[in-house]
N, C-alpha and C positions, 0 to 999 in steps of 0.2 A: 540501516535497519533491513533485515532480511524479510522478503515478501514472497509468498507463493501466489502466483497469478492464476485467476480462473476467468479467462476471457470468454466472451459470448454468452454471458449469464443474462437472465431475465431482469435482474435488478443489481444495482451497484450497492455493495455492502461488505462489511467485514464478516467473514464466515466463521472465523476462529483462528486456530493455529494448525500448522502442518509441519512436522519435523523441525520444530524450533523457529519457524517463520510465521509471520502474520499472513493468514490466507485472506485474500481480497478478491471479490467477484466484481467484474466490470462488464458492461454491456457491449463494449467495443470488441470487434473481432481482432484476432492476432495478425492482421494484414497491414503491411507497410508501417509498422510501429504504432498503429492506432491504439492498441491495448496498452502499450507502454505510456503513451500520452494520457490516456484515460486514467490509468493507475496513478500517475504523478498528480494529476488534477484532483482526483478523489482523495488521495492522501493529504494534499495541501488543504483541501476543504475540511477534512476530518480533523486534522491537527491544528487548524486555525492559522495557517500561514499562507504566504503567496506562492503561486505555482513555480515561480523562478527560484524559490528556496528549496525545492525538491529536485534532486538530480539523480538520474539512473547511473550507477557506477558499474554494475555487473549484470549480466543476464539479458542482454538485448533480445536474444532469440530463444531464451529458455524460460520455463515457467517460474523457476527460482531466480529472484532478482535481489539486488542490494541497492537500496536508495540511501542517499545522504541528504540530511536536512540541515541546511545552513542556518546558524543562529540557535540551534537547539543542542542541549547537552544530552548525552546518552541517558542520564538519570531522568530528565524531564520527559523524554520520549517513552521510556519504559513505564513511567508513572501514567502517562496518557494512554498507553496501550493497555495497561492493567485496568484502568477505569473503563475503557471502551469494552474490553472483554467481559468485565464484571456486569456491565449494563446489558450486554448482549445475552448473557446467561440468564438474566432475570426475566 
């Protein structure tokens, strides 16, 4: 799953999409991987899985990241994202 990180935000939330990626705001600063860890934890909580099921594959030092969710199909993740985005728009 492609994610656009927004570290140092006031609140942790899904902001929307940005250039085909899910835009996620986290309160952690981008220091020493803290924002990456916060992103992984937030995504796990949001998608109802354990933190160890969410793995950062690409983008350790970039705002655009790619996460892998173990035990989830692409279709189930996309359905969950669509539901979350539809709820956020309401």
